[in-house]
C-alpha positions in Angstrom: -173.4 88.4 -95.0 -171.4 91.7 -94.9 -174.4 93.6 -93.6 -175.0 91.1 -90.9 -171.3 91.3 -89.8 -171.5 95.0 -89.7 -174.7 95.0 -87.6 -173.2 92.5 -85.2 -170.0 94.5 -84.9 -171.9 97.7 -84.3 -174.1 96.0 -81.7 -171.0 94.5 -80.0 -169.3 97.9 -79.8 -172.4 99.6 -78.4 -172.8 96.9 -75.8 -169.1 97.2 -74.8 -169.4 101.0 -74.4 -172.6 100.7 -72.3 -171.2 97.9 -70.1 -167.8 99.6 -69.8 -169.3 102.8 -68.4 -171.7 101.1 -66.0 -169.3 98.7 -64.3 -166.8 100.6 -62.1 -163.1 100.0 -62.4 -161.1 99.0 -59.4 -157.5 99.0 -58.7 -155.4 99.0 -55.5 -151.8 100.1 -55.2 -149.7 99.7 -52.0 -146.1 100.4 -51.4 -144.0 101.6 -48.4 -140.5 102.9 -48.1 -138.4 103.8 -45.1 -136.6 107.1 -45.1 -133.3 107.6 -43.3 -133.5 109.9 -40.2 -132.3 113.4 -41.0 -131.6 116.5 -39.0 -131.6 120.1 -40.1 -129.5 122.6 -38.3 -129.4 126.3 -38.9 -126.3 128.5 -39.0 -126.1 131.4 -36.6 -124.9 134.7 -38.0 -123.2 136.7 -35.3 -122.9 140.4 -35.4 -119.5 142.0 -35.3 -118.2 142.7 -31.8 -116.5 145.5 -30.0 -118.0 148.3 -32.1 -116.1 151.6 -31.7 -117.1 154.7 -33.6 -115.2 157.9 -34.0 -115.4 161.3 -35.7 -112.4 163.5 -36.4 -113.6 167.1 -37.0 -111.8 169.4 -39.5 -112.4 172.9 -40.8 -114.4 171.9 -43.9 -114.0 168.1 -44.0 -114.3 165.6 -41.2 -113.7 161.9 -41.0 -116.1 159.3 -39.7 -114.5 156.1 -38.5 -115.6 152.7 -37.2 -113.7 149.6 -35.9 -115.0 146.2 -35.0 -114.1 142.6 -34.3 -115.0 140.5 -37.3 -117.9 138.0 -37.1 -117.1 134.3 -36.6 -120.1 133.2 -38.8 -119.5 130.9 -41.7 -119.1 132.3 -45.2 -119.0 136.0 -44.3 -118.6 138.1 -47.4 -118.2 141.5 -45.8 -119.9 144.1 -43.7 -122.5 146.9 -44.3 -121.8 150.1 -42.4 -124.9 152.2 -41.6 -124.5 155.8 -40.6 -127.7 157.1 -38.9 -128.1 160.9 -38.7 -130.0 162.5 -35.9 -132.7 163.7 -38.4 -133.4 160.1 -39.3 -131.5 160.0 -42.6 -129.5 156.8 -43.1 -126.5 156.1 -45.3 -125.0 152.7 -46.0 -121.7 151.5 -47.5 -120.5 147.9 -47.9 -117.0 146.8 -47.0 -115.8 143.6 -48.7 -114.0 140.8 -47.0 -114.7 138.5 -44.0 -111.6 139.8 -42.1 -112.4 143.5 -42.6 -112.4 145.3 -39.2 -112.4 149.1 -39.9 -114.0 151.8 -42.1 -113.4 155.5 -42.6 -115.2 158.0 -44.8 -114.9 161.8 -45.3 -117.9 163.9 -44.7 -118.5 167.7 -45.0 -118.0 169.2 -41.5 -121.3 171.0 -41.8 -123.2 167.7 -42.0 -121.7 166.5 -38.7 -122.1 169.9 -37.0 -125.8 170.2 -37.9 -126.5 166.5 -37.2 -125.2 163.9 -34.8 -124.2 160.6 -36.3 -124.4 157.0 -34.9 -123.0 153.9 -36.5 -123.8 150.2 -36.8 -122.2 147.3 -38.6 -124.1 144.4 -40.3 -122.5 141.0 -41.1 -123.1 140.0 -44.7 -123.0 136.3 -45.8 -122.8 134.6 -49.2 -126.1 132.8 -48.4 -128.0 136.1 -47.8 -128.3 136.0 -44.0 -127.4 139.1 -42.0 -127.1 140.3 -38.4 -126.7 143.9 -37.4 -124.8 145.2 -34.3 -126.4 147.8 -32.0 -125.8 151.5 -32.6 -122.8 153.3 -31.2 -123.2 156.5 -29.2 -123.7 159.8 -30.9 -120.9 161.9 -32.5 -121.0 165.5 -33.5 -118.5 168.3 -34.3 
């Protein structure tokens, strides 16, 4: 009797496996959901305005200077000053603070006698967006 039960159980399992792989399964799922309308707007980062550069020449040391009107962009963290030398070399320096409006830096007079300099100011934001002003005119001792 045990042998017969085993044989019938094995035959039943084999039949289940064969029929289970031959007959395809089917299922259908359907659901819908309405989403609320949304709009995405982008912030505009404005460059500083009224850029005015200067260069005060001294015997061995000179002073580069720059003034501007701060940007009205949201979340301004500061400004990046770029000094562009006439040979193509560029030097940058960051100025912290949204309300910053001026910058000065000493430079060896030789460097501004041998090369003319131009300035630009870039608005820096806490979210990583930037916008640069145009370049000022050239200055040379």
